[in-house]
C-alpha positions in Angstrom: 8.5 27.6 29.1 4.8 26.9 29.2 3.5 26.4 32.7 1.7 23.3 33.9 -1.4 25.5 34.5 -1.4 26.7 30.9 -1.1 23.1 29.6 -3.6 21.7 32.0 -7.0 20.9 30.6 -6.3 21.1 26.9 -5.7 17.4 26.4 -8.4 15.9 28.6 -9.8 14.0 25.6 -6.6 12.1 25.0 -5.3 9.1 26.9 -2.2 9.7 29.0 -0.9 6.4 27.6 -0.5 7.7 24.1 2.7 9.2 22.8 3.5 11.1 19.6 6.5 12.4 17.7 6.2 16.0 16.4 8.8 17.4 14.0 9.7 21.0 13.3 10.3 22.3 9.8 11.1 25.6 8.3 13.7 28.0 7.0 17.0 28.7 8.8 16.9 31.3 11.5 13.1 31.3 11.7 13.2 30.3 15.4 12.6 26.6 15.4 15.1 25.8 18.2 14.0 28.9 20.2 10.4 27.7 20.0 11.3 24.2 21.2 13.3 25.7 24.1 10.3 27.9 25.0 7.9 25.0 24.9 10.0 22.4 26.7 12.8 24.1 28.6 15.2 21.8 26.7 17.8 23.2 24.3 17.7 21.0 21.2 21.0 22.4 19.9 23.3 19.8 21.5 26.5 20.6 19.5 28.9 23.4 20.7 29.2 24.6 17.1 25.4 25.0 16.9 25.4 27.2 20.0 28.3 29.2 18.8 26.8 29.8 15.3 23.3 30.0 16.7 22.2 27.7 13.9 21.0 24.1 14.0 23.3 21.8 12.1 22.1 18.3 13.1 19.0 16.8 14.6 17.9 18.0 18.0 15.5 16.3 20.4 13.3 17.4 23.3 10.0 16.4 24.8 6.9 17.8 26.4 4.8 16.1 29.0 1.3 17.3 29.4 -0.9 16.5 32.5 -3.7 14.0 31.7 -2.5 13.7 28.1 0.1 12.5 25.7 3.9 12.6 25.8 5.1 14.5 22.8 8.6 13.7 21.5 10.0 16.7 19.5 12.5 16.4 16.7 14.1 19.7 15.8 15.5 19.7 12.3 18.1 22.0 10.7 16.7 24.6 8.3 19.7 25.6 6.3 19.8 24.1 2.7 23.3 22.6 3.4 21.8 20.4 6.1 18.6 19.1 4.4 20.1 15.6 4.5 20.3 15.8 8.3 16.7 17.1 8.3 15.5 14.1 6.2 17.1 11.7 8.8 14.7 13.0 11.4 11.3 13.4 9.8 10.7 9.9 8.7 8.9 8.8 11.9 7.0 11.9 12.9 3.2 11.9 13.4 2.7 15.6 13.0 4.7 18.7 12.0 5.1 22.2 13.3 6.0 24.3 10.3 7.8 27.4 11.5 7.6 30.6 9.6 9.1 33.8 10.9 6.5 36.6 11.0 9.1 39.3 10.2 10.3 37.5 7.0 7.5 35.2 5.8 7.9 32.0 3.8 11.4 31.5 2.4 13.2 29.0 0.1 13.7 26.3 2.8 10.1 26.8 3.9 9.1 25.7 0.5 11.4 22.7 0.4 10.5 21.6 3.9 6.9 21.9 3.0 7.4 19.9 -0.2 9.1 17.2 1.9 6.3 17.0 4.4 3.8 16.8 1.5 5.7 14.0 -0.2 5.9 12.1 3.2 2.1 12.7 3.5 2.4 14.4 6.9 -1.2 15.6 6.9 -1.4 16.6 10.6 0.3 19.8 11.6 0.3 23.4 12.8 2.0 26.5 11.4 3.8 28.6 14.1 4.3 32.2 13.0 7.3 32.9 15.2 8.7 36.3 16.2 5.2 37.7 16.2 6.3 40.3 18.8 8.5 41.9 16.2 5.7 42.9 13.7 2.5 44.8 13.8 -0.9 43.4 13.1 -1.1 44.5 9.5 2.2 42.9 8.6 1.2 39.7 10.5 -1.9 39.6 8.5 0.0 39.9 5.2 2.5 37.1 6.3 -0.5 34.9 7.3 -2.1 35.3 3.9 1.2 34.6 2.1 1.8 31.5 4.2 -1.8 30.2 3.6 -1.2 30.7 -0.1 2.0 28.6 0.1 0.1 25.8 1.9 -2.5 25.4 -0.9 -2.4 22.0 -2.6 -0.3 20.4 0.2 -1.2 18.0 3.0 -1.0 21.0 5.4 -3.4 23.1 3.4 -5.9 23.3 6.3 -3.3 23.5 9.1 -4.1 26.2 11.7 -1.8 29.3 11.8 -0.8 30.4 15.3 1.2 33.6 15.9 3.7 33.0 18.8 6.7 34.7 20.5 9.4 32.5 22.1 10.7 35.6 23.8 7.5 36.8 25.5 5.6 33.5 25.6 2.6 34.9 23.8 0.6 32.3 21.9 2.4 29.3 23.2 -0.6 28.0 25.1 -2.7 28.3 21.9 0.0 26.5 20.0 0.0 23.6 22.4 -3.8 23.5 22.3 -3.8 23.4 18.5 -1.1 20.7 18.4 -3.1 18.6 20.9 -6.2 19.0 18.8 -4.3 17.8 15.7 -2.8 14.9 17.5 -6.2 13.8 18.9 -7.3 13.2 15.3 -4.5 10.7 14.7 -5.5 7.0 14.7 -4.3 4.8 17.4 -0.9 3.3 16.6 -0.7 -0.5 16.3 1.7 -2.1 18.8 1.3 -5.6 17.4 4.1 -5.4 14.9 7.8 -6.1 15.1 10.1 -3.3 16.4 12.0 -1.1 14.0 14.3 1.6 15.3 15.9 3.7 12.5 19.1 5.0 14.0 19.5 8.7 13.7 22.3 9.0 16.4 24.9 6.5 17.6 27.4 7.4 20.4 29.2 6.0 23.4 28.5 6.8 27.0 31.2 6.2 29.6 30.3 3.3 31.9 27.4 2.2 29.6 28.9 1.7 26.1 27.1 2.0 22.8 23.9 3.9 22.6 21.6 4.5 19.6 18.5 6.7 19.3 15.6 6.9 17.0 11.8 6.9 16.8 10.6 3.4 17.5 8.1 2.0 15.0 6.1 -1.2 14.7 6.3 -2.9 18.1 7.9 -2.8 21.5 11.5 -3.3 22.5 12.4 -4.9 25.8 15.4 -4.8 28.0 17.4 -8.1 27.6 16.0 -8.7 24.1 18.3 -9.9 21.3 18.3 -7.6 18.3 19.8 -7.4 14.9 21.3 -4.3 13.3 20.7 -4.0 9.6 21.9 -3.8 6.9 25.1 -5.2 8.4 23.4 -8.1 10.1 25.2 -7.6 13.4 23.7 -9.1 16.6 23.5 -7.3 19.9 21.4 -7.3 23.1 19.3 -4.5 24.6 21.2 -3.6 27.8 18.9 -0.7 28.7 16.2 1.6 27.4 15.3 5.3 28.0 12.5 7.4 26.7 12.4 11.1 27.5 15.3 10.8 30.0 13.6 8.0 32.0 14.7 4.4 32.2 12.1 1.9 31.1 11.9 -1.9 30.8 9.8 -1.7 27.7 9.8 1.0 25.0 6.6 1.3 23.0 6.3 2.4 19.4 5.6 6.0 18.6 8.2 7.5 21.0 11.8 8.7 20.9 13.9 5.9 22.3 17.5 5.5 23.4 18.8 2.0 23.3 21.9 0.9 25.2 23.4 -2.0 23.3 25.8 -4.7 24.5 27.9 -6.8 22.2 28.6 -4.2 19.6 31.0 -1.2 19.3 30.0 2.3 18.4 32.3 2.1 15.4 30.2 -0.7 13.9 27.1 1.5 13.7 26.0 4.5 11.7 23.1 6.7 11.0 20.6 4.9 8.9 21.0 1.5 10.5 17.9 -0.3 11.8 17.6 -2.0 15.1 15.0 -4.8 15.0 14.1 -8.3 15.9 16.4 -10.9 14.3 15.5 -12.8 11.2 12.5 -11.1 9.6 13.8 -8.1 7.7 16.0 -8.3 4.6 18.1 -5.4 3.3 17.5 -4.5 -0.3 19.1 -2.7 -3.1 16.0 -2.6 -5.4 12.7 -0.9 -4.7 9.5 -0.6 -6.6 7.9 2.7 -5.7 5.2 5.1 -6.6 7.0 8.4 -7.2 5.6 12.0 -7.5 7.9 14.7 -8.8 7.7 18.1 -7.0 5.6 20.5 -8.9 8.2 23.3 -8.9 11.3 21.2 -9.6 13.3 22.9 -12.5 13.4 19.8 -14.8 11.7 16.5 -15.4 12.9 13.2 -14.0 14.5 11.2 -16.9 15.2 7.5 -17.4 18.3 6.4 -15.5 18.7 9.7 -13.7 21.0 9.5 -10.6 19.2 10.2 -7.3 19.9 10.1 -3.5 17.1 8.2 -1.8 16.2 8.9 1.8 14.1 6.4 3.8 13.9 6.0 7.5 17.1 7.6 8.7 19.2 6.2 5.9 20.5 7.7 2.7 21.6 5.7 -0.4 22.7 6.7 -3.9 20.9 5.1 -6.9 19.4 5.3 -10.3 15.8 5.3 -11.5 14.1 3.0 -14.0 10.9 4.7 -15.2 8.5 1.8 -15.7 5.6 3.5 -17.4 6.8 6.7 -18.9 9.7 8.2 -20.9 10.0 11.0 -18.3 8.1 12.4 -15.4 7.3 16.1 -15.7 7.1 18.3 -12.6 3.9 17.4 -10.7 3.5 14.1 -12.4 3.4 10.6 -10.8 4.6 7.3 -12.1 5.9 3.8 -11.4 9.6 3.7 -10.8 12.2 1.0 -9.8 15.1 2.5 -7.9 18.4 0.7 -8.2 20.5 1.5 -5.1 24.3 1.5 -4.7 24.1 0.4 -1.0 21.4 -1.6 0.8 18.6 -0.1 2.8 15.9 -1.5 5.0 12.3 -1.0 3.9 8.8 -2.3 4.1 5.8 -1.9 1.8 4.1 1.4 2.7 7.2 3.2 3.9 7.5 6.8 2.6 10.7 8.0 1.0 12.3 11.1 -0.6 14.6 11.4 -3.6 16.9 14.3 -4.2 19.0 15.3 -7.1 22.7 14.8 -6.1 24.1 17.8 -7.9 23.1 20.5 -7.5 21.4 19.1 -4.4 17.6 19.5 -4.7 14.5 17.7 -3.5 12.9 16.3 -6.7 10.3 13.9 -5.5 9.1 11.1 -3.2 6.3 8.7 -2.5 5.7 5.3 -1.1 7.4 1.9 -1.3 5.2 -0.7 -3.0 7.5 -3.7 -3.2 10.8 -3.7 -1.2 12.1 -6.9 -2.8 11.1 -6.9 -6.5 12.7 -8.5 -9.4 14.4 -6.4 -12.1 11.7 -5.2 -14.5 11.8 -4.3 -18.1 10.1 -1.0 -18.9 6.6 -0.7 -20.3 5.4 -4.1 -19.2 1.6 -4.0 -18.6 1.7 -7.1 -16.4 4.3 -5.4 -14.1 2.2 -2.2 -13.9 -1.0 -4.2 -13.1 0.8 -6.1 -10.3 2.1 -2.9 -8.8 -1.4 -1.3 -9.0 -2.8 -4.3 -7.1 0.0 -4.1 -4.5 -0.6 -0.4 -4.0 -4.3 -0.1 -3.9 -5.9 -3.6 -4.1 -8.0 -5.2 -1.4 -6.3 -7.4 1.2 -7.6 -10.4 -0.8 -6.2 -9.1 -4.1 -2.9 -8.2 -2.6 -2.5 -11.7 -1.1 -3.5 -13.4 -4.3 -1.1 -11.2 -6.3 1.8 -12.0 -3.8 1.3 -15.7 -4.6 1.7 -15.2 -8.4 5.2 -16.6 -8.3 4.3 -19.8 -6.6 4.2 -21.2 -3.1 5.0 -18.8 -0.3 5.6 -19.4 3.4 3.0 -17.8 5.7 5.5 -15.8 7.8 7.2 -14.6 4.6 3.9 -13.4 3.2 3.2 -11.5 6.5 6.5 -9.6 6.1 5.9 -9.0 2.4 2.4 -7.6 2.8 3.3 -5.9 6.1 0.3 -7.4 8.0 0.1 -9.1 11.3 0.3 -12.9 11.4 -3.1 -13.2 13.0 -4.8 -11.1 10.3 -3.0 -12.9 7.5 -4.0 -16.3 8.9 -7.6 -15.2 9.1 -7.5 -14.1 5.5 -5.9 -17.3 4.4 -8.6 -19.3 6.1 -11.3 -17.3 4.3 -9.7 -17.6 0.8 -9.0 -21.3 1.3 -12.6 -22.0 2.2 -13.6 -20.1 -1.0 -11.2 -22.3 -3.0 -9.0 -19.5 -4.1 -5.8 -20.8 -2.5 -4.6 -24.0 -0.8 -2.5 -24.6 2.4 0.1 -27.2 1.3 0.2 -30.5 3.1 -2.9 -29.7 5.1 -6.3 -31.3 4.9 -7.8 -28.3 6.4 -6.9 -24.6 6.3 -7.4 -24.2 10.1 -4.9 -23.0 11.3 -2.2 -22.2 8.8 1.0 -22.3 10.9 3.7 -19.6 10.2 5.9 -22.3 8.5 3.2 -23.6 6.2 3.3 -22.8 2.5 0.4 -21.3 0.7 -0.3 -21.5 -3.0 -3.0 -20.2 -5.4 -5.4 -22.9 -6.5 -4.8 -22.2 -10.2 -1.0 -22.4 -9.6 -1.5 -25.7 -7.7 -3.4 -27.2 -10.6 -0.6 -26.1 -13.0 2.1 -27.6 -10.8 0.0 -30.8 -10.5 -0.1 -31.1 -14.3 3.6 -30.6 -14.5 4.4 -33.1 -11.8 2.2 -35.8 -13.3 3.8 -35.2 -16.7 7.3 -35.4 -15.3 6.6 -38.6 -13.4 4.8 -40.2 -16.4 7.8 -39.3 -18.6 10.1 -41.0 -16.1 7.9 -44.1 -16.1 8.1 -44.1 -20.0 11.8 -43.8 -20.0 12.4 -46.3 -17.2 9.6 -48.8 -17.2 11.4 -51.2 -15.0 11.9 -48.7 -12.1 9.2 -48.4 -9.4 9.3 -44.6 -9.4 11.1 -41.3 -9.9 13.7 -40.3 -7.2 12.1 -37.6 -5.0 15.2 -35.3 -5.2 15.3 -35.6 -9.0 11.7 -34.3 -9.2 12.4 -31.5 -6.8 15.4 -30.4 -8.9 13.3 -30.4 -12.0 10.6 -28.3 -10.4 13.1 -25.9 -8.8 11.2 -25.4 -5.5 12.8 -25.1 -2.0 12.8 -28.3 -0.1 10.0 -27.4 2.4 7.7 -26.0 -0.3 8.3 -29.2 -2.4 7.6 -31.4 0.6 4.3 -29.6 1.0 3.4 -30.0 -2.6 4.2 -33.8 -2.5 2.1 -34.2 0.6 -0.8 -32.4 -1.1 -0.6 -34.5 -4.3 -0.2 -37.8 -2.3 -3.3 -36.9 -0.2 -5.3 -36.2 -3.4 -4.3 -39.7 -4.7 -2.6 -38.3 -7.8 0.8 -39.8 -6.9 2.1 -42.1 -4.2 5.4 -42.4 -2.3 7.3 -45.6 -2.6 10.1 -45.1 -0.1 12.3 -42.4 -1.6 10.5 -42.7 -5.0 7.4 -41.0 -6.3 5.1 -42.8 -8.8 1.8 -42.4 -10.4 -0.6 -44.3 -8.2 -1.7 -46.7 -11.0 1.8 -47.4 -12.3 3.2 -51.0 -12.0 6.3 -52.5 -13.4 5.4 -54.6 -16.5 8.0 -57.1 -17.8 8.2 -58.0 -21.5 7.8 -61.7 -22.4 11.5 -62.1 -22.8 12.2 -60.4 -19.5 9.5 -62.6 -17.9 11.1 -65.8 -19.2 14.6 -64.7 -18.1 13.3 -63.9 -14.7 11.5 -67.2 -14.3 14.7 -69.1 -15.3 16.9 -67.2 -12.8 14.4 -67.5 -9.9 14.2 -71.3 -10.6 18.0 -71.5 -10.5 18.1 -69.5 -7.2 15.6 -72.0 -5.7 17.8 -74.9 -6.9 21.0 -73.4 -5.6 19.8 -71.3 -2.6 23.2 -71.1 -0.8 25.5 -70.7 -3.8 23.4 -68.6 -6.2 24.5 -68.4 -9.9 25.5 -65.2 -11.7 22.3 -63.5 -12.9 24.0 -62.3 -16.1 24.2 -65.9 -17.3 20.4 -65.8 -17.5 20.1 -62.4 -19.1 19.1 -60.7 -15.8 21.2 -57.5 -15.5 21.0 -53.8 -15.7 17.4 -52.3 -15.5 15.8 -55.8 -15.1 18.1 -56.7 -12.2 17.2 -53.4 -10.5 13.5 -53.9 -11.1 13.5 -57.4 -9.6 15.3 -56.0 -6.6 12.7 -53.1 -6.3 10.0 -55.7 -6.5 11.5 -57.5 -3.5 12.4 -60.7 -5.4 16.2 -60.3 -5.2 18.8 -59.0 -2.8 22.1 -57.7 -4.1 25.2 -58.1 -2.0 28.7 -56.7 -2.8 30.8 -58.2 -5.5 27.8 -58.8 -7.7 26.5 -61.6 -5.5 22.7 -61.9 -5.9 20.5 -64.0 -3.6 16.8 -64.8 -3.9 14.9 -62.8 -1.3 13.0 -65.8 -0.1 16.2 -68.0 0.1 18.1 -65.3 2.0 15.3 -65.0 4.5 15.4 -68.7 5.1 19.2 -68.5 5.7 18.7 -65.6 8.1 16.2 -67.6 10.2 18.4 -70.7 10.3 21.5 -68.6 11.3 19.7 -67.0 14.2 18.4 -70.5 15.3 22.1 -71.7 15.4 23.2 -68.6 17.4 20.4 -69.0 19.9 21.3 -72.6 20.3 25.1 -72.3 20.5 25.5 -68.7 21.6 27.4 -67.8 18.4 28.4 -68.9 14.9 31.8 -68.7 13.1 32.4 -68.2 9.4 33.5 -71.8 9.1 30.4 -73.1 10.9 28.1 -71.0 8.7 29.9 -72.3 5.5 29.5 -75.9 6.7 25.9 -75.5 7.8 24.8 -74.2 4.5 27.2 -76.0 2.2 28.4 -72.8 0.6 31.9 -71.5 -0.3 33.8 -69.1 1.9 33.1 -66.3 -0.7 29.3 -66.6 -0.3 29.5 -67.3 3.5 31.5 -64.1 4.1 29.3 -62.0 1.9 26.1 -63.1 3.6 27.5 -62.7 7.1 28.8 -59.2 6.4 25.4 -58.3 5.0 23.7 -59.6 8.2 26.2 -57.5 10.2 25.2 -54.5 8.1 21.5 -54.9 8.7 22.2 -55.8 12.4 20.8 -59.3 12.2 24.2 -60.4 13.6 27.1 -58.6 15.3 30.7 -59.6 14.9 32.7 -60.2 18.1 36.3 -61.2 17.3 36.0 -64.3 15.1 32.4 -65.1 15.9 29.0 -63.7 15.2 26.3 -63.2 17.9 22.7 -62.0 17.6 22.5 -58.4 16.6 20.1 -55.7 17.8 18.4 -55.2 14.4 
């Protein structure tokens, strides 16, 4: 084990608050686990079978704490070809790699495959440890170094330093730590402003504590007591406790190996590949749009509809590929691919992934997720390829405008889709709204766009406005005696979610294009226009209502029915009661005032008193009083009515 004196002083340029995850890689029996033990004093082979066979089977974990410097979490991966899938579950969250090559053997088949995986994952920070250096002479060591350097050419680790070491004698370990520290110091500071994601690589039970999961925490912090969601199964739990590097913590920060004690969930409900996160923002997916590069030395091209096993985070899912811009991808080529998965995974734009050939098992490619929630695409569509190109390499402004191509989107939904912080997205929205490129629905000003507000491109808004005006004008033409189009009917015709539709309506009303008339929407200038025949029928009926205010005639006798009757009611001239009883609005208002005066004078009014006071029949008296009850002008108490609270 490296002494504190050896480690001291080599990391003075790095903040002690930073932490990193370093993963091992390399061929079986090249000394990865022995190296980790020598560096940390921790045996990463936790399984009895691993110790008996002296071969790593599953992921192992250790850590190295350096004075005045970072904490290094170490993920030790199996090197045997049969356990590549276990290896892939551990390398997704690493910051840097230590590629282990035994000096007495040199690069071997799994060295090449592990190196290809690191290259596909774009792990560009690393060191090569030439282990077992005490077993070879200088001349042989030089030959192995040259061969290893040749293997590194063209990969992300092409310029990685080579350090001869011996886990047995300790020779070179201090230099290895110094080189790793130098590599880590070049890494950019991790953002801690995102939402937490913990891809689960282990799940187990601890007596007295219950369910525990481990993984490399990404995105943002986790706190004790925090409610979490476990995806893709959408199970809820609470963080009972947290540990990092064997120590209890109240808050775990991203970029470090973390153990999470969960309450409210059983071990049997969890598996490797699950993701522990904050509830409500991540959606599992079975469809991914990706940029895929085929490994240069793979034995055959990737063909349309080939079966693959996809590895992302700590998860594995079977699927098939749709090649979007090529008939086939030859070894070393890149292309746009849609992966159709047989089981859901959790992914964000920018996540790296690996695909392997199921049988015979072989790493064939990998790349980056561009859209974690795409629609199904047809092949060779230029518009689809252009949109993917923008998502992959466009400016923030271009990516936002492209994400709005389908119509209005909620701010917080956009933040998740684009994988940007809410603050940064809001700032970008303000800038583009002021330029006139997009619009914040229902808002007179773009400052500030709340997370629940909907955003729409200006050209899209103009198209929707044209469609809305056309639909409402068509309704007016078909129903000229109605004051407007029912709001819900218009929403159904447009097909937008309720809150997006509400924002659109508020925007169009504010612009003066349309107006709200209760639950109806109308073109601002629209007014009901009666024909000459309808006008004459209306005048005759209104005159009859005035002549018989307390016992109104049947409107059908005057030709007032159907659309005309509804229009006169909308205009506020008539009031329809049950049983086809229609009163003039002015006459009913006079009856209402007189009724309340009687109640105020006598304390109440009976049905018979009402009938006698207004000289109407029992039929009309009962209909009017029940209507007054309904609108709370009156309130029935036994056989009398008293003043209501309406």
